[in-house]
C-alpha positions as CSV (number, residue, x, y, z in Angstrom):
1,M,34.4,-13.8,21.1
2,T,33.7,-10.6,23.1
3,Q,36.1,-11.3,25.9
4,Y,39.6,-12.8,26.0
5,R,42.2,-13.6,28.7
6,V,45.2,-11.4,29.6
7,W,47.9,-11.3,32.2
8,G,47.3,-7.9,33.6
9,Y,49.9,-5.9,35.5
10,Q,49.4,-5.1,39.2
11,P,51.5,-2.1,40.2
12,S,50.9,-2.6,44.0
13,S,52.7,-5.9,44.0
14,N,54.7,-5.8,40.7
15,T,53.0,-9.1,39.6
16,L,50.6,-10.3,36.9
17,E,47.0,-11.4,37.4
18,L,45.0,-13.5,34.9
19,N,41.8,-11.6,33.9
20,Q,39.1,-11.5,31.3
21,V,38.8,-8.2,29.3
22,E,36.7,-6.9,26.4
23,R,38.0,-7.6,22.9
24,P,39.9,-4.4,21.8
25,T,38.5,-2.0,19.2
26,L,41.0,-1.8,16.4
27,G,42.3,1.5,15.0
28,E,42.0,1.9,11.3
29,N,45.7,1.2,10.8
30,Q,46.0,-1.8,13.2
31,I,45.8,-5.5,13.1
32,L,44.7,-8.1,15.7
33,V,46.8,-11.1,16.2
34,A,45.5,-14.3,18.0
35,N,48.6,-15.4,19.9
36,K,49.6,-19.1,19.5
37,A,52.9,-18.7,21.5
38,I,54.6,-15.9,23.4
39,G,58.3,-15.1,24.1
40,I,59.6,-14.3,27.5
41,N,62.6,-12.0,27.5
42,P,64.7,-10.4,30.3
43,V,63.2,-7.0,29.4
44,D,59.8,-8.4,30.3
45,W,60.5,-9.6,33.8
46,K,62.8,-6.6,34.5
47,F,60.0,-4.2,33.7
48,I,57.4,-6.2,35.6
49,H,59.6,-6.0,38.7
50,A,60.7,-2.4,38.4
51,N,57.9,-0.7,36.3
52,P,60.1,2.1,34.9
53,L,57.4,3.2,32.5
54,N,54.7,3.5,35.3
55,W,52.4,0.9,33.8
56,E,48.9,1.3,35.1
57,E,46.9,-1.6,36.5
58,G,45.8,-4.0,33.8
59,H,48.6,-3.2,31.4
60,V,49.6,-6.3,29.4
61,P,53.3,-6.9,29.2
62,G,55.3,-9.0,26.6
63,V,57.2,-7.7,23.7
64,D,57.5,-10.9,21.6
65,G,54.8,-13.2,20.3
66,A,53.6,-15.2,17.3
67,G,50.2,-16.1,16.0
68,E,47.6,-15.5,13.3
69,I,46.1,-12.2,12.1
70,I,42.4,-12.5,12.6
71,Q,41.2,-8.9,12.0
72,V,42.5,-5.8,10.3
73,G,41.6,-2.1,10.5
74,A,39.9,-0.2,7.7
75,N,43.2,1.0,6.2
76,V,45.0,-2.4,6.3
77,D,45.0,-4.9,3.4
78,P,42.4,-7.5,4.2
79,K,44.5,-10.2,2.5
80,L,46.6,-10.2,5.7
81,V,43.9,-12.0,7.6
82,G,45.0,-15.6,8.2
83,R,48.7,-14.9,7.8
84,R,51.1,-16.4,10.3
85,V,53.2,-13.7,11.9
86,A,55.8,-13.0,14.7
87,Y,56.2,-9.6,16.2
88,H,58.2,-7.4,18.5
89,G,55.9,-4.9,20.2
90,A,56.4,-1.6,22.0
91,L,56.8,-1.6,25.8
92,K,54.3,1.2,26.2
93,R,51.5,-0.7,24.4
94,H,49.6,-3.8,25.4
95,G,51.8,-6.8,24.6
96,S,51.8,-10.5,24.0
97,F,50.8,-11.9,27.4
98,A,47.3,-12.3,26.2
99,E,45.1,-14.4,23.9
100,M,45.0,-11.5,21.4
101,T,47.3,-8.5,20.8
102,P,46.5,-5.4,18.7
103,L,49.5,-4.2,16.7
104,Y,50.6,-2.0,13.8
105,P,51.5,-4.0,10.6
106,E,55.1,-2.7,10.6
107,R,55.6,-4.6,13.9
108,V,55.1,-8.0,12.4
109,M,57.2,-10.5,10.4
110,M,55.8,-13.3,8.3
111,I,56.6,-16.7,9.6
112,P,58.3,-19.0,7.0
113,D,56.5,-22.2,6.1
114,G,57.7,-25.0,8.4
115,M,58.6,-22.8,11.3
116,S,56.6,-23.4,14.5
117,F,54.9,-20.6,16.4
118,E,57.0,-21.5,19.5
119,L,60.3,-20.9,17.6
120,A,59.0,-17.8,15.9
121,A,57.9,-16.2,19.2
122,A,61.4,-16.8,20.7
123,L,63.3,-15.0,17.9
124,P,62.3,-11.3,17.5
125,C,64.0,-9.7,20.6
126,P,67.2,-11.8,20.4
127,M,67.4,-11.2,16.7
128,L,67.0,-7.5,17.0
129,T,69.5,-7.3,19.8
130,A,72.0,-9.4,17.8
131,W,71.6,-7.1,14.8
132,Q,72.1,-4.0,16.8
133,A,75.3,-5.5,18.2
134,F,76.5,-6.4,14.7
135,E,75.8,-2.9,13.4
136,K,78.2,-1.5,16.0
137,I,81.1,-3.6,14.8
138,P,83.3,-2.2,12.0
139,H,82.4,-4.2,8.9
140,N,85.8,-5.5,7.9
141,S,85.5,-9.0,6.6
142,N,88.1,-11.6,7.5
143,R,88.7,-9.9,10.9
144,R,88.5,-12.2,14.0
145,V,85.9,-11.7,16.6
146,L,85.7,-13.3,20.0
147,I,82.3,-14.1,21.4
148,A,82.1,-15.0,25.1
149,G,79.0,-17.0,26.1
150,L,76.4,-18.4,23.7
151,G,72.9,-17.6,24.8
152,A,70.1,-16.8,22.3
153,V,71.5,-13.4,21.3
154,N,75.1,-14.5,20.8
155,K,74.1,-17.6,18.8
156,I,72.3,-15.4,16.3
157,L,75.1,-12.8,16.4
158,C,77.7,-15.5,15.5
159,Q,75.7,-16.6,12.5
160,I,75.4,-13.0,11.3
161,L,79.1,-12.5,11.7
162,V,80.0,-15.7,9.8
163,A,77.6,-14.8,7.0
164,A,79.3,-11.4,6.8
165,G,82.8,-12.9,6.4
166,F,84.1,-12.5,10.0
167,Q,86.2,-15.2,11.6
168,V,84.6,-16.1,14.9
169,D,86.2,-17.6,18.1
170,A,83.8,-18.6,20.8
171,L,83.8,-19.3,24.5
172,S,80.9,-21.4,25.9
173,A,80.0,-23.6,28.8
174,S,77.3,-25.5,26.8
175,L,78.5,-25.6,23.2
176,S,79.1,-29.0,21.7
177,S,81.7,-29.8,19.0
178,E,78.9,-30.6,16.5
179,Q,77.2,-27.2,17.2
180,A,80.6,-25.4,16.8
181,Q,81.2,-27.0,13.5
182,S,77.7,-26.2,12.2
183,M,78.2,-22.6,13.2
184,E,81.6,-22.5,11.4
185,F,83.7,-21.2,14.4
186,I,87.5,-21.1,13.9
187,T,88.2,-22.1,17.5
188,F,86.0,-22.7,20.5
189,I,86.5,-23.6,24.1
190,V,84.0,-25.3,26.3
191,L,84.4,-23.7,29.8
192,S,84.7,-25.8,32.9
193,Q,83.4,-24.9,36.4
194,S,86.2,-22.4,36.8
195,Y,84.4,-20.3,34.3
196,L,85.8,-16.9,35.3
197,M,89.4,-17.9,35.4
198,A,89.2,-19.8,32.1
199,T,87.5,-16.9,30.5
200,W,90.1,-14.3,31.5
201,R,93.0,-16.6,30.6
202,Y,91.6,-17.3,27.2
203,L,90.8,-13.6,26.6
204,M,94.4,-12.7,27.3
205,L,95.7,-15.5,25.1
206,W,93.3,-14.6,22.3
207,A,94.3,-10.9,22.5
208,S,98.0,-11.7,22.4
209,R,97.6,-13.8,19.2
210,V,95.1,-11.6,17.4
211,L,95.4,-8.0,18.4
212,P,98.2,-6.0,16.7
213,L,100.9,-4.5,19.0
């Protein structure tokens, strides 16, 4: 396969265009991943619309993806060929919006047996964001933490917090009681249409009960 398909960036219109390009030549410390699924994150569409890094025409966006290693460079262990991996790439390099993506091995994570490529591709950016948020919280177990909203990042963050011994309260418009129990929340409130008012009222109530005077 000498050519493969990519979604190439078009700076004049801040859009993507499906093109055929030549298969990349790997560096001696790189690997080539045949993508089976890609993740789409806010950082992707924000950079496509604003282009803060001045991507040139043909740049391939996409920080997250999952697939199979099909080729390695001269300095990379050939036993990696065939391994199922997920990855979080660098914004300045060609990314996952393509049939193949060249990467450095330190960018990939092995996918556990039984996990689909689709799930694996959806995890790297939210997981890293959740971990960065967790690292900013003073690590005092048995302290209570309030999480407002349960998107991909906060769902992962809540699980990290519970595993670390924190007591988690949650606000969500979509959380079911079964999900709340499985995630071991102390309390949770499912928000109504008056989202903002309910949020602020609960925040004040939570603070008055939990925060020291």
